[in-house]
N, C-alpha and C positions, 0 to 999 in steps of 0.2 A: 184978568179977563183978555187983555189984549194978547198975553202970552198964549192961551188956549186957542184964540182965533188964528195966530200964526201958525201953530202947530197943525191946525186942521187944514189950513191952505196948502202947507207943505205936502201934507199926506195925499191930498187930492191931486196935487200938481204931479207927485211921483207916479200915482196911478195912472194918470193921463199919459205921462211920458212913457211909462212901461207899456202901455197899450199901443201907443203908437210906434214904439220901436218893435214890438211884436209883429204888428200890421206890416212894417216895412221889411223886416228882415225874416220872419218866420215863413212867409210864403215862398220866398226864393230858396229857403233851406229845404223845405218839402219838396220844392220842384226839383232840387239837386238830387235828392235821394230817390226819385221815382215814385213818390207817394200821390201824385196828382190823380185826380179822378179821370181826367181825360186820357191819360196814358194808360191806366188800368184798364179802362173800358175798351180801348182801342187794341192794346196788345194781349190782353188776357181774358177772354170771354168767360163767364162764370158757368160752371156746370148746372147750377140750380140756384134757387133763393130759398132760405129758411125764415121761419118766424124770429123777429127780433128778441122775443122774450124767452126763446129756448123751448118753446112748446114744440111737440112733434107734428109741425105742419110745414109743407114744403110747396113750392111752385115752380113750374118750369120757366117762368118769365117774371120780370119785376112785378110787384104787388105790394099793397099797403094792407095793414092788419085793421081790425076794428077801431083801433085808436089812433089811426091815421099815420102811423109809423111805417117807414120803408122795410120790405123784407130785405135780409142781409145776403149778399151774394157768396156762393161757396165756390172756391176754385179748385183745381185738380190736386192741391196739397192737402185737401180736407179741412182747412181752416176757414172759418166765416168771420170776415171783418167787413167794415164799410169800404167801399171801393176808394174813397179818398184817403183812408188810413193804412190799407193793406199793402205791404212791401212786395216788390215784384221778386220771384225766386229766381235763382241762377239757372241757366238753361241745362236741362238734363239733371236737375238735382232732386226732382220729384218722380216717383214711379206712378203709373197709371193704376187707378183702382178698376179692377175688373167687376165686381159686384160686392155685396155685403150679405154676411151669412148670419144666421141666428146665433145669438150669444150662448144659448143653452145646448147647442148641438144638433138641434132638429134640422131635418132636411128642407130648410126653408131659406131662400134667397130673396133679395131685392135689388133692383137696378140702382136704387138711391138710399140714403140714410133712412132709417126707421127705428121705431122702438117696438119691443114686443109687449106682451099683455102685462108684463111686470114692470114696464117702464125702462128696460135696460136697453142700451144702443147696440144695434146690429154692428158686427165687426167687419171692418173693410178687408177684402183679400185683394192684394196687390198683384201686378203682372209680374211673373217671375217666381212666384212663390211655389206653384206647381210644377214639378219636373214631369216631363214626358217619357221618361225611361223607367218609370215604375218605382223611383226612389221618393223618399220623404226627406225634404230639407228642412232643417231647423237652425235657427240664428244661435250663435254661441251664447247669448244670454238665456235663451230658453234651455238649451242644454244643461248649463250650470244651474239653473233654477230648479229643473225637474231632477237632477242628480243622475244623469245618464252615465252608466259605466259599461265598458267593453272588456272581453277577454278572448285571447286567441284560441282557436281550435287546436287542440293537442291530442296525441295518442297516449292513452293510459289503460290500465287493467281495470275493468269494471268489477267491483267486488259487491256482489249481490248477496246480502245477508238474509237468509230465510230462518224465521224463528218459529219454534213449535214446541207444545208441551209434551211431556211423556212421564214414563214411570220406569223404575229400575226393576229388572227381572233376572232371575238365575239363568246362567248358561245351561241350557239343557243337557250339554255334553259333559258337565261337570257335577252331576249328581248321581249318588250312589244309593241303592236301597238293598238292606239286609233282610231277606226273607227265607224262611225254611222251605225246603223242597220235599220234606217228608215230615210226617207226624213227629213232633219233638216236645221236650219239657225243658224249661229254662231253669237250670239249676242255680246259677249265680249271674249277677249283674254288676259289672264295674260301676266305679263312682263317676258316672257320666249321665248328664241330665241335658235336656233340651237347650240349645245355646252354647254348649260347652264346645271349645275348640279342641280338636283332636288331631293327631298325627297319623300318618300312615302305619299300620302295624300295631298301633295301640290296643290293648285288649279291651273288648266291650262286655263280653258275656260268656258263660259256659253252658252248653246244653247237652242233654241226653237224648238219643234217637236210636232206636232199635234198628232202624234200616241202616243207618250209618255204622253202627257197632258190627252188624252182620257182614257189611260190605267190607269193613277194615279186616275182621277176621279172615275172610275168604281171601282177601289180597295177601295178607301174611303167610297164610298157609300154601298159597301159590308160590311165592318167592322162595319160601323155605323147603319146598318139596324136592325130593331127590329122583323124582320120576324123570326119565330120559324121554325127550321128544315132546314137542308141543307144549312145553312149559312156558317158553317165552310169550307165545301168542296168547296163551290162557291168562298169564300175568298181566299183559297189556290190557286185556278185556276188564280185568278185576280192578286194575287201576283207574280205568275210565269211568267205571261206576262210581268210585269215590268222587271223581271230578264231576260227574253229572249230579251228585248230591250237593254240590257246591262246598265240599270240604275244602277249607283253605290250603293252598299249596305247602306252606310251612308245616302244618300237621302231618300232611302225607309224607313229607321228607323226613319228619322225625320218627314216623312209624317205620320207614325203610331203615332208618339208622338203628333204632333200638329193637326192631323187631317185636314190638309190644302194642297190642290193640289198646287204645286208652278207652275208659269208661265213659268220659265226657270229653266233648270237643270244645277248644276254645276259639271264639269267634272275635277277630280283630278289625279295626277300621281299614278299609280298602283305599282311603285317600286322605290327604290333609284337607281339613274343612271345618264346617260348623255342624253340630247335631241339630238338624231341623225337626226331627220327630223321634222320639223314644216310646215305644210301646211295650218293651220287654219288661216283665215284672217276674221276681224269682218265684219259682214254683208253677208258673202258668204253663198252660198247654198251648203249643203253637200249631195251628194246622198248616198244610202246604199252601203256600202263598200268603200267609200272614206277614204283614210289614212289622218288624220289629225295630229297626233303625233306618233313619233317612238323613244322609250326610252329603252336605254340598260344599264345592269349593267355590269360595266368592272372591278368590283373587283376581278374576276376570268376570265381569258381569254385562248384562245388556241393558240398553236403553231403548225401549219401544217408544217412538215418537210418532205422532199423527201429523203428517204434513198436509196442508191445504192442496186440493186437486189443482188450482190455479198454478201453485209452484212446483208441480211435479216435473215440468220440463226442464227445470234447472237442477234436478236431482240426479246424482249418478253414484254408482257403488265406487267406493275409494276415496270419496271427498272427505275432507277434514271437518270435524265437528268439535265445537267447544260445549260441553254440558256443565251446567251449573245447577247444583242442588239447592232447593230453598232452605235446607238446613244448616248450609255453610255459606253464609254471605261472604263474598269476595273470593271464594275459591272455585277454581275451573279444573274440569277433568277433559282431557284430550282423547279423542277416538276417532274412528273412521266408520263410514257407512259400509256395512257388510252385506246386508239384504234390502232390497225393496220389495216389499209384499206385492204380489200381482193381484191386487183385489182393492176396489174402491168402496168405502163404507157408504152405503145409499142413504144413510140417515144424516150423517155429518159431512159428506162429500170430502172425506180425507182418505189418505194412503198411509198405511204404516211402514216405516222403515226401522231397521235394527242396527244399532250402533254398538260395537263392542268396545268396552272401556276397561283399562287396567285400574285395579282396585287393591293395591297392595296392602294398605292399612286398613281394609274392611270398613271404610267409612261409608260406602254406598251399600244401602241394605234393600232388600226386596220390597217392592210397593213403594219406594220413596218417590215423591214427585221431584221432577226435574225440568228444566227448560234447555232446549237445545238451540244453539246458534250455528247454522250450517253455512259454511263459506263456500260459495260457487263461482269464485273468481276465475275468469278464463285465463289460460295460459298465455296467450298473444294479445299485446295491448292494441286497442281499437280507437277510432276518432270518438271523442267525446266532448260534450259540452255541459256547462252547468244545468241543473235542473230548472233554475230560475230564468233561463234564457229562452225555453220553449213556451210558446203560445199554443195551447191545446184547446181546440173547440169541440172536441169529441170525434168529429169526422175529418178534421184537418189539423196537422201539427206543422208549425212555422216558426222560423226564427228571424231576427232583424239583423242582417249584416251591415257592419259599420263600415262604409266605403270612404270614409274620411271627409274633412272639409264640411261637416255637418249633414252629410247625406247618409240615409239608411235605406237599405233594400229588404222588403219583406220576401223571404224565400221558404218555400214549402220543403219539408225534409221528412225522411222515413227514419223511424227510431227503432232501436233495439232494446236491450236490457237496461236497467236503471239499478243504481246502486251507490251508496256513500256519497249522494249529492251530485251524481253525474249520469248523464244518459248517453247511450251508444247512438251515433249517428251513422246510418248504413248508406244514405244517399241524400245529396242536395248541398254538402258542403265539402271544402277541401282544407287540408291541413294549413294552419297559418293564417286563415281568414278570422276576423275578429267578429264576434257576436255580441249583442247587447245583452247584459245580465241584469241590469237595474233600470227601472222605468220603462221596460219595454212595453207595457200595457198602454202607457200614455202615448208612446209614439205610434203603436198600432191603431188607437183610438184616433190620433190625428190623421193617420193615413186613411182610415176608413171615412173619416168624416170629409177630407178633401176630396177623395174619389167621389163620394156622394154629391157634394156640392158642385163638383166639376160637371158631373152628369147633368144635374139640374139647371145649371148655368148655360151648357151647350144646348139642352132641349128648349130653353125659354127663347123668345124672338129678341132680336136686338132692341134695346130701349131707344125711342125716338121722342119727338116733342110731344106727339099724341099721347103715347104710352106713359109719358112722365108728366101727365096732366096734373092738375092741382090735387093734392092729397091733404084732406083735412077731416 
Protein backbone atom coordinates (compact mmCIF):
# COMPACT_ATOMS: atom_id res chain seq x y z
CA UNK A 1 0.00 0.00 0.00
CA UNK A 2 2.85 2.38 0.80
CA UNK A 3 4.46 1.48 -2.51
CA UNK A 4 1.25 2.41 -4.48
CA UNK A 5 1.06 5.81 -2.70
CA UNK A 6 4.71 6.49 -3.52
CA UNK A 7 4.22 5.77 -7.26
CA UNK A 8 1.15 8.00 -7.37
CA UNK A 9 3.02 10.88 -5.79
CA UNK A 10 5.89 10.52 -8.23
CA UNK A 11 3.51 10.55 -11.22
CA UNK A 12 1.74 13.67 -10.02
CA UNK A 13 5.04 15.34 -9.29
CA UNK A 14 6.35 14.56 -12.77
CA UNK A 15 3.23 16.03 -14.39
CA UNK A 16 3.54 19.24 -12.41
CA UNK A 17 7.21 19.50 -13.28
CA UNK A 18 6.51 18.94 -16.99
CA UNK A 19 3.78 21.58 -16.96
CA UNK A 20 6.04 24.04 -15.23
CA UNK A 21 8.87 23.36 -17.68
CA UNK A 22 6.55 23.93 -20.69
CA UNK A 23 5.19 27.15 -19.20
CA UNK A 24 8.70 28.46 -18.70
CA UNK A 25 10.31 27.35 -21.96
CA UNK A 26 7.49 26.75 -24.47
CA UNK A 27 6.43 30.40 -24.60
CA UNK A 28 9.96 31.60 -25.27
CA UNK A 29 10.29 28.99 -28.11
CA UNK A 30 7.05 30.11 -29.78
CA UNK A 31 8.16 33.71 -29.48
CA UNK A 32 11.46 32.83 -31.12
CA UNK A 33 9.74 31.20 -34.09
CA UNK A 34 7.33 34.09 -34.76
CA UNK A 35 4.14 32.33 -33.69
CA UNK A 36 2.99 34.98 -31.22
CA UNK A 37 -0.47 36.35 -31.79
CA UNK A 38 0.71 39.92 -31.32
CA UNK A 39 3.32 39.61 -34.08
CA UNK A 40 0.85 37.90 -36.47
CA UNK A 41 -1.84 40.47 -35.91
CA UNK A 42 0.54 43.36 -36.30
CA UNK A 43 2.49 42.18 -39.34
CA UNK A 44 -0.01 40.06 -41.30
CA UNK A 45 -3.55 41.40 -41.50
CA UNK A 46 -5.92 38.57 -42.49
CA UNK A 47 -7.88 38.66 -45.74
CA UNK A 48 -11.07 37.44 -44.05
CA UNK A 49 -12.30 35.05 -41.35
CA UNK A 50 -13.88 31.66 -41.86
CA UNK A 51 -16.08 29.42 -39.73
CA UNK A 52 -13.97 27.29 -37.35
CA UNK A 53 -16.01 24.15 -38.12
CA UNK A 54 -15.20 24.30 -41.85
CA UNK A 55 -18.76 25.27 -42.86
CA UNK A 56 -19.00 27.58 -45.92
CA UNK A 57 -19.42 30.77 -43.82
CA UNK A 58 -17.09 33.78 -43.94
CA UNK A 59 -16.81 37.21 -42.38
CA UNK A 60 -14.84 40.35 -43.27
CA UNK A 61 -13.99 40.94 -39.58
CA UNK A 62 -13.54 38.96 -36.37
CA UNK A 63 -16.64 37.07 -35.28
CA UNK A 64 -17.87 34.20 -33.12
CA UNK A 65 -20.06 31.34 -34.23
CA UNK A 66 -23.26 30.26 -32.46
CA UNK A 67 -21.19 28.12 -30.05
CA UNK A 68 -18.98 31.01 -29.05
CA UNK A 69 -15.90 29.95 -31.00
CA UNK A 70 -13.80 32.56 -32.80
CA UNK A 71 -13.79 32.60 -36.61
CA UNK A 72 -10.35 31.65 -37.94
CA UNK A 73 -8.31 34.29 -39.84
CA UNK A 74 -7.26 33.46 -43.44
CA UNK A 75 -4.08 35.04 -44.76
CA UNK A 76 -2.90 35.57 -48.34
CA UNK A 77 -1.32 32.09 -48.51
CA UNK A 78 -4.80 30.57 -48.43
CA UNK A 79 -4.42 28.68 -45.10
CA UNK A 80 -6.62 29.27 -42.07
CA UNK A 81 -4.98 28.78 -38.70
CA UNK A 82 -5.36 30.53 -35.37
CA UNK A 83 -3.24 33.66 -35.26
CA UNK A 84 -1.31 32.37 -32.26
CA UNK A 85 -0.22 29.17 -34.11
CA UNK A 86 0.12 30.34 -37.75
CA UNK A 87 3.79 30.73 -38.89
CA UNK A 88 4.83 33.81 -40.77
CA UNK A 89 5.68 33.20 -44.45
CA UNK A 90 8.90 34.43 -45.98
CA UNK A 91 8.64 37.71 -47.85
CA UNK A 92 7.64 37.17 -51.50
CA UNK A 93 7.05 33.42 -51.01
CA UNK A 94 3.30 33.56 -51.66
CA UNK A 95 1.43 34.77 -54.73
CA UNK A 96 -1.56 37.02 -54.59
CA UNK A 97 -4.96 35.46 -55.15
CA UNK A 98 -6.89 37.43 -57.76
CA UNK A 99 -10.25 35.68 -57.43
CA UNK A 100 -11.87 32.27 -57.13
CA UNK A 101 -13.46 30.46 -60.07
CA UNK A 102 -16.19 27.86 -60.27
CA UNK A 103 -14.75 24.32 -59.99
CA UNK A 104 -17.10 23.03 -62.73
CA UNK A 105 -15.88 25.57 -65.30
CA UNK A 106 -18.98 27.76 -65.19
CA UNK A 107 -18.50 31.53 -65.78
CA UNK A 108 -18.91 32.36 -62.10
CA UNK A 109 -16.26 34.01 -59.92
CA UNK A 110 -16.04 35.13 -56.34
CA UNK A 111 -13.73 37.62 -54.62
CA UNK A 112 -13.49 35.26 -51.63
CA UNK A 113 -13.65 31.50 -51.07
CA UNK A 114 -17.04 29.84 -51.41
CA UNK A 115 -18.62 26.53 -52.29
CA UNK A 116 -20.88 25.66 -55.19
CA UNK A 117 -24.25 23.96 -54.95
CA UNK A 118 -22.53 20.56 -54.76
CA UNK A 119 -20.28 21.56 -51.88
CA UNK A 120 -17.11 21.84 -53.98
CA UNK A 121 -14.61 24.58 -53.12
CA UNK A 122 -14.03 27.34 -55.66
CA UNK A 123 -10.53 27.22 -57.17
CA UNK A 124 -8.14 30.14 -56.50
CA UNK A 125 -6.62 31.98 -59.46
CA UNK A 126 -3.23 33.49 -58.64
CA UNK A 127 -1.57 36.55 -60.04
CA UNK A 128 0.59 35.64 -63.03
CA UNK A 129 -1.50 32.66 -64.13
CA UNK A 130 -2.99 34.63 -67.02
CA UNK A 131 -0.68 35.96 -69.74
CA UNK A 132 -1.48 39.14 -71.59
CA UNK A 133 0.08 37.99 -74.91
CA UNK A 134 -2.73 35.59 -75.73
CA UNK A 135 -0.84 32.47 -74.63
CA UNK A 136 -1.93 29.83 -72.16
CA UNK A 137 0.60 28.93 -69.47
CA UNK A 138 0.54 25.55 -67.78
CA UNK A 139 2.68 24.22 -64.99
CA UNK A 140 5.06 21.33 -65.71
CA UNK A 141 2.98 19.09 -63.46
CA UNK A 142 -0.22 19.80 -65.37
CA UNK A 143 1.54 19.24 -68.70
CA UNK A 144 2.74 15.86 -67.50
CA UNK A 145 -0.62 14.85 -66.06
CA UNK A 146 -2.59 15.77 -69.19
CA UNK A 147 -0.12 14.07 -71.54
CA UNK A 148 0.62 17.08 -73.75
CA UNK A 149 2.69 16.17 -76.83
CA UNK A 150 4.02 18.41 -79.61
CA UNK A 151 5.30 17.82 -83.13
CA UNK A 152 7.14 20.19 -85.49
CA UNK A 153 5.47 21.42 -88.68
CA UNK A 154 7.13 19.79 -91.70
CA UNK A 155 6.77 19.65 -95.46
CA UNK A 156 5.38 16.40 -96.77
CA UNK A 157 3.35 15.06 -99.67
CA UNK A 158 -0.34 14.84 -98.79
CA UNK A 159 -1.67 11.54 -100.04
CA UNK A 160 -5.43 11.74 -100.32
CA UNK A 161 -6.98 8.37 -101.00
CA UNK A 162 -10.39 8.41 -102.70
CA UNK A 163 -12.26 5.14 -102.49
CA UNK A 164 -15.15 4.27 -104.79
CA UNK A 165 -17.00 1.14 -105.95
CA UNK A 166 -17.40 0.07 -109.55
CA UNK A 167 -17.77 -2.78 -112.04
CA UNK A 168 -15.63 -4.31 -114.79
CA UNK A 169 -16.77 -3.67 -118.35
CA UNK A 170 -15.42 -4.63 -121.75
CA UNK A 171 -13.25 -2.28 -123.73
CA UNK A 172 -15.61 -1.12 -126.46
CA UNK A 173 -12.70 -0.94 -128.90
CA UNK A 174 -11.88 -4.63 -128.46
CA UNK A 175 -15.23 -6.19 -129.34
CA UNK A 176 -15.89 -7.72 -132.79
CA UNK A 177 -19.19 -8.83 -134.29
CA UNK A 178 -19.57 -11.29 -137.19
CA UNK A 179 -22.77 -10.53 -139.11
CA UNK A 180 -23.81 -11.25 -142.69
CA UNK A 181 -24.31 -8.38 -145.15
CA UNK A 182 -26.32 -10.46 -147.56
CA UNK A 183 -28.79 -13.29 -147.28
CA UNK A 184 -26.82 -16.42 -146.40
CA UNK A 185 -27.11 -19.99 -145.17
CA UNK A 186 -24.89 -21.53 -142.50
CA UNK A 187 -23.42 -24.72 -143.94
CA UNK A 188 -21.12 -25.71 -141.07
CA UNK A 189 -20.10 -24.41 -137.62
CA UNK A 190 -16.76 -25.14 -135.97
CA UNK A 191 -16.46 -26.62 -132.48
CA UNK A 192 -16.74 -23.17 -130.90
CA UNK A 193 -19.20 -22.28 -128.17
CA UNK A 194 -19.93 -19.33 -125.90
CA UNK A 195 -16.97 -18.82 -123.58
CA UNK A 196 -14.44 -20.48 -125.86
CA UNK A 197 -11.13 -18.72 -126.26
CA UNK A 198 -10.20 -18.25 -129.89
CA UNK A 199 -7.20 -16.95 -131.80
CA UNK A 200 -7.21 -14.51 -134.69
CA UNK A 201 -7.73 -16.48 -137.97
CA UNK A 202 -9.25 -19.55 -136.28
CA UNK A 203 -12.14 -20.97 -138.41
CA UNK A 204 -15.60 -20.36 -137.01
CA UNK A 205 -18.10 -21.41 -139.75
CA UNK A 206 -18.78 -21.90 -143.46
CA UNK A 207 -21.65 -20.13 -145.21
CA UNK A 208 -23.22 -20.14 -148.64
CA UNK A 209 -24.46 -16.88 -150.15
CA UNK A 210 -25.62 -16.40 -153.72
CA UNK A 211 -24.63 -12.74 -153.58
CA UNK A 212 -21.09 -13.63 -152.54
CA UNK A 213 -20.82 -16.39 -155.16
CA UNK A 214 -22.01 -14.05 -157.91
CA UNK A 215 -19.54 -11.34 -156.90
CA UNK A 216 -16.70 -13.88 -156.78
CA UNK A 217 -17.50 -15.22 -160.26
CA UNK A 218 -17.65 -11.71 -161.66
CA UNK A 219 -14.29 -10.85 -160.12
CA UNK A 220 -12.60 -13.96 -161.46
CA UNK A 221 -14.05 -13.35 -164.94
CA UNK A 222 -12.66 -9.84 -164.87
CA UNK A 223 -9.13 -10.76 -163.83
CA UNK A 224 -8.94 -13.63 -166.39
CA UNK A 225 -10.41 -11.61 -169.29
CA UNK A 226 -8.21 -10.93 -172.35
CA UNK A 227 -10.08 -7.73 -173.19
CA UNK A 228 -7.70 -4.82 -173.64
CA UNK A 229 -8.44 -1.49 -171.98
CA UNK A 230 -10.48 -0.81 -168.88
CA UNK A 231 -9.89 -4.21 -167.41
CA UNK A 232 -7.86 -2.92 -164.42
CA UNK A 233 -10.51 -0.39 -163.37
CA UNK A 234 -13.31 -2.90 -163.86
CA UNK A 235 -11.47 -5.56 -161.88
CA UNK A 236 -10.84 -3.14 -159.03
CA UNK A 237 -14.57 -2.49 -158.78
CA UNK A 238 -15.39 -6.22 -158.73
CA UNK A 239 -12.94 -6.83 -155.92
CA UNK A 240 -14.39 -3.96 -153.91
CA UNK A 241 -17.78 -5.60 -154.16
CA UNK A 242 -16.41 -8.68 -152.39
CA UNK A 243 -14.91 -6.45 -149.73
CA UNK A 244 -18.24 -4.69 -149.24
CA UNK A 245 -19.88 -8.09 -148.64
CA UNK A 246 -17.34 -8.58 -145.82
CA UNK A 247 -15.66 -11.55 -147.46
CA UNK A 248 -12.47 -12.24 -145.45
CA UNK A 249 -9.26 -11.04 -147.06
CA UNK A 250 -7.62 -14.53 -146.96
CA UNK A 251 -10.55 -15.91 -149.00
CA UNK A 252 -10.15 -13.23 -151.69
CA UNK A 253 -6.39 -13.86 -151.83
CA UNK A 254 -7.00 -17.59 -152.27
CA UNK A 255 -9.44 -16.91 -155.15
CA UNK A 256 -6.87 -14.71 -156.89
CA UNK A 257 -4.29 -17.46 -156.55
CA UNK A 258 -6.38 -20.44 -157.65
CA UNK A 259 -8.71 -18.56 -160.04
CA UNK A 260 -11.55 -20.69 -158.63
CA UNK A 261 -14.76 -19.32 -157.07
CA UNK A 262 -15.58 -21.35 -153.92
CA UNK A 263 -19.09 -22.64 -153.34
CA UNK A 264 -18.95 -21.86 -149.59
CA UNK A 265 -17.00 -19.17 -147.83
CA UNK A 266 -15.10 -19.90 -144.59
CA UNK A 267 -15.39 -17.26 -141.86
CA UNK A 268 -12.64 -16.99 -139.21
CA UNK A 269 -12.12 -15.11 -135.93
CA UNK A 270 -11.05 -11.50 -136.53
CA UNK A 271 -9.09 -11.22 -133.18
CA UNK A 272 -7.90 -13.10 -130.13
CA UNK A 273 -10.53 -13.22 -127.46
CA UNK A 274 -13.46 -14.99 -125.89
CA UNK A 275 -16.67 -15.91 -127.68
CA UNK A 276 -19.32 -13.91 -125.87
CA UNK A 277 -22.18 -14.85 -128.15
CA UNK A 278 -22.80 -17.67 -130.69
CA UNK A 279 -26.01 -17.60 -132.67
CA UNK A 280 -24.84 -19.59 -135.71
CA UNK A 281 -26.55 -22.97 -136.16
CA UNK A 282 -25.87 -25.35 -139.02
CA UNK A 283 -28.46 -25.05 -141.77
CA UNK A 284 -29.94 -21.82 -140.51
CA UNK A 285 -30.77 -18.88 -142.70
CA UNK A 286 -29.05 -15.63 -141.82
CA UNK A 287 -30.57 -12.37 -142.94
CA UNK A 288 -28.49 -9.22 -143.46
CA UNK A 289 -27.54 -7.79 -140.10
CA UNK A 290 -28.01 -10.94 -138.08
CA UNK A 291 -25.22 -11.37 -135.53
CA UNK A 292 -23.76 -14.87 -135.71
CA UNK A 293 -20.73 -14.42 -133.40
CA UNK A 294 -19.57 -11.80 -130.88
CA UNK A 295 -15.93 -11.98 -129.78
CA UNK A 296 -14.21 -9.74 -127.20
CA UNK A 297 -10.55 -9.27 -126.36
CA UNK A 298 -10.36 -9.06 -122.52
CA UNK A 299 -6.61 -8.65 -122.21
CA UNK A 300 -7.46 -5.01 -121.39
CA UNK A 301 -10.71 -4.13 -119.58
CA UNK A 302 -12.37 -1.05 -118.10
CA UNK A 303 -13.30 -0.39 -114.49
CA UNK A 304 -16.23 2.02 -114.40
CA UNK A 305 -16.18 3.64 -110.97
CA UNK A 306 -18.65 6.10 -109.40
CA UNK A 307 -16.84 8.82 -107.44
CA UNK A 308 -18.69 11.07 -104.98
CA UNK A 309 -19.26 14.61 -106.21
CA UNK A 310 -17.36 16.09 -103.25
CA UNK A 311 -14.18 14.22 -104.33
CA UNK A 312 -14.30 15.32 -107.95
CA UNK A 313 -11.87 18.21 -107.34
CA UNK A 314 -9.12 15.72 -106.47
CA UNK A 315 -9.64 13.55 -109.57
CA UNK A 316 -7.68 14.03 -112.81
CA UNK A 317 -6.93 12.01 -115.94
CA UNK A 318 -3.69 10.04 -115.61
CA UNK A 319 -3.83 9.44 -111.85
CA UNK A 320 -2.78 6.00 -110.66
CA UNK A 321 -5.51 3.72 -109.33
CA UNK A 322 -5.35 0.45 -107.42
CA UNK A 323 -8.36 -1.77 -108.15
CA UNK A 324 -9.23 -4.73 -105.96
CA UNK A 325 -11.75 -7.32 -107.08
CA UNK A 326 -13.97 -8.71 -104.37
CA UNK A 327 -13.44 -12.17 -105.86
CA UNK A 328 -9.66 -12.11 -105.32
CA UNK A 329 -8.78 -11.18 -101.75
CA UNK A 330 -5.34 -9.66 -101.41
CA UNK A 331 -4.80 -9.11 -105.14
CA UNK A 332 -4.57 -5.66 -106.67
CA UNK A 333 -4.72 -4.49 -110.28
CA UNK A 334 -3.01 -1.23 -111.22
CA UNK A 335 -4.33 1.16 -113.85
CA UNK A 336 -4.76 4.82 -114.72
CA UNK A 337 -7.75 7.10 -115.10
CA UNK A 338 -8.51 7.40 -118.81
CA UNK A 339 -11.78 9.35 -118.85
CA UNK A 340 -13.82 11.42 -116.41
CA UNK A 341 -17.36 11.40 -117.77
CA UNK A 342 -18.81 14.92 -118.03
CA UNK A 343 -22.05 14.26 -116.18
CA UNK A 344 -23.22 14.02 -112.59
CA UNK A 345 -25.82 11.45 -111.63
CA UNK A 346 -28.67 13.52 -110.18
CA UNK A 347 -29.90 10.66 -107.99
CA UNK A 348 -26.63 9.44 -106.45
CA UNK A 349 -24.60 12.68 -106.83
CA UNK A 350 -21.68 10.73 -108.26
CA UNK A 351 -19.47 11.10 -111.33
CA UNK A 352 -18.37 8.09 -113.37
CA UNK A 353 -14.73 7.64 -114.27
CA UNK A 354 -13.11 5.05 -116.52
CA UNK A 355 -9.95 3.18 -115.55
CA UNK A 356 -8.05 1.03 -118.01
CA UNK A 357 -6.67 -2.18 -116.52
CA UNK A 358 -4.34 -4.79 -117.93
CA UNK A 359 -5.90 -8.27 -117.62
CA UNK A 360 -3.35 -10.71 -119.04
CA UNK A 361 -4.70 -13.81 -117.29
CA UNK A 362 -8.36 -12.88 -117.91
CA UNK A 363 -9.09 -12.88 -114.17
CA UNK A 364 -11.28 -9.78 -114.41
CA UNK A 365 -14.61 -10.60 -116.02
CA UNK A 366 -17.39 -8.31 -117.25
CA UNK A 367 -19.81 -7.03 -114.55
CA UNK A 368 -17.48 -8.11 -111.72
CA UNK A 369 -17.65 -5.85 -108.62
CA UNK A 370 -14.44 -3.99 -107.74
CA UNK A 371 -13.26 -1.31 -105.29
CA UNK A 372 -11.00 1.47 -106.55
CA UNK A 373 -8.42 3.29 -104.42
CA UNK A 374 -7.40 6.49 -106.24
CA UNK A 375 -4.11 8.06 -105.21
CA UNK A 376 -4.41 11.86 -105.49
CA UNK A 377 -1.03 12.77 -103.98
CA UNK A 378 0.38 16.10 -105.11
CA UNK A 379 3.78 16.28 -106.75
CA UNK A 380 5.21 18.98 -104.44
CA UNK A 381 5.41 18.61 -100.63
CA UNK A 382 3.41 21.11 -98.57
CA UNK A 383 3.32 22.25 -94.94
CA UNK A 384 1.32 19.69 -93.03
CA UNK A 385 0.31 18.96 -89.43
CA UNK A 386 -1.23 15.84 -87.88
CA UNK A 387 -5.01 15.88 -88.05
CA UNK A 388 -5.16 15.42 -84.26
CA UNK A 389 -3.61 18.87 -83.79
CA UNK A 390 -6.48 20.78 -85.45
CA UNK A 391 -9.33 22.19 -83.35
CA UNK A 392 -12.25 22.51 -85.76
CA UNK A 393 -15.44 24.24 -84.64
CA UNK A 394 -16.98 24.19 -88.10
CA UNK A 395 -16.53 27.90 -88.74
CA UNK A 396 -13.00 28.18 -87.32
CA UNK A 397 -9.93 25.97 -87.48
CA UNK A 398 -7.06 26.53 -85.08
CA UNK A 399 -3.98 24.84 -83.65
CA UNK A 400 -2.06 25.31 -80.40
CA UNK A 401 1.53 26.39 -81.00
CA UNK A 402 4.00 25.22 -78.36
CA UNK A 403 6.06 28.32 -77.47
CA UNK A 404 8.15 26.50 -74.85
CA UNK A 405 8.36 26.86 -71.06
CA UNK A 406 4.77 25.71 -70.68
CA UNK A 407 3.30 28.45 -72.92
CA UNK A 408 0.82 27.60 -75.69
CA UNK A 409 -0.56 30.03 -78.27
CA UNK A 410 -3.93 29.41 -79.98
CA UNK A 411 -3.55 30.29 -83.65
CA UNK A 412 -6.12 30.25 -86.45
CA UNK A 413 -5.05 28.46 -89.65
CA UNK A 414 -6.32 27.87 -93.18
CA UNK A 415 -6.39 24.23 -94.17
CA UNK A 416 -6.15 22.38 -97.47
CA UNK A 417 -6.24 18.72 -98.42
CA UNK A 418 -6.39 15.89 -95.91
CA UNK A 419 -4.95 12.42 -96.18
CA UNK A 420 -3.05 9.64 -94.42
CA UNK A 421 -3.41 11.34 -91.01
CA UNK A 422 -2.11 14.78 -92.07
CA UNK A 423 -3.71 18.07 -93.12
CA UNK A 424 -2.23 20.69 -95.42
CA UNK A 425 -1.77 24.12 -93.79
CA UNK A 426 -2.00 26.93 -96.35
CA UNK A 427 -1.72 29.86 -93.95
CA UNK A 428 -1.03 30.52 -90.26
CA UNK A 429 2.07 28.40 -89.55
CA UNK A 430 5.74 28.38 -90.48
CA UNK A 431 7.97 25.39 -91.02
CA UNK A 432 9.65 24.25 -87.82
CA UNK A 433 7.03 25.57 -85.37
CA UNK A 434 5.77 22.99 -82.91
CA UNK A 435 2.05 22.25 -82.60
CA UNK A 436 0.27 20.32 -79.86
CA UNK A 437 -0.93 16.92 -81.08
CA UNK A 438 -2.22 15.44 -77.82
CA UNK A 439 -4.44 16.91 -75.07
CA UNK A 440 -4.99 20.04 -77.16
CA UNK A 441 -8.71 20.02 -76.36
CA UNK A 442 -7.89 20.29 -72.65
CA UNK A 443 -5.57 23.24 -73.27
CA UNK A 444 -8.17 24.91 -75.48
CA UNK A 445 -10.80 24.48 -72.78
CA UNK A 446 -8.39 25.97 -70.24
CA UNK A 447 -7.75 28.92 -72.55
CA UNK A 448 -11.44 29.61 -73.12
CA UNK A 449 -12.18 29.27 -69.43
CA UNK A 450 -9.41 31.65 -68.40
CA UNK A 451 -10.50 34.20 -70.99
CA UNK A 452 -14.09 34.07 -69.78
CA UNK A 453 -13.13 34.28 -66.12
CA UNK A 454 -10.76 37.13 -66.79
CA UNK A 455 -13.54 39.03 -68.51
CA UNK A 456 -15.86 38.47 -65.56
CA UNK A 457 -13.18 39.51 -63.11
CA UNK A 458 -12.44 42.73 -65.00
CA UNK A 459 -16.13 43.57 -65.21
CA UNK A 460 -16.74 42.93 -61.51
CA UNK A 461 -16.10 45.81 -59.03
CA UNK A 462 -13.08 45.55 -56.75
CA UNK A 463 -14.00 43.83 -53.45
CA UNK A 464 -13.97 46.06 -50.35
CA UNK A 465 -15.04 45.65 -46.80
CA UNK A 466 -18.67 46.40 -47.62
CA UNK A 467 -18.74 44.01 -50.56
CA UNK A 468 -17.08 41.31 -48.50
CA UNK A 469 -19.70 41.51 -45.80
CA UNK A 470 -20.79 38.55 -43.90
CA UNK A 471 -21.84 35.51 -46.00
CA UNK A 472 -23.86 33.01 -44.25
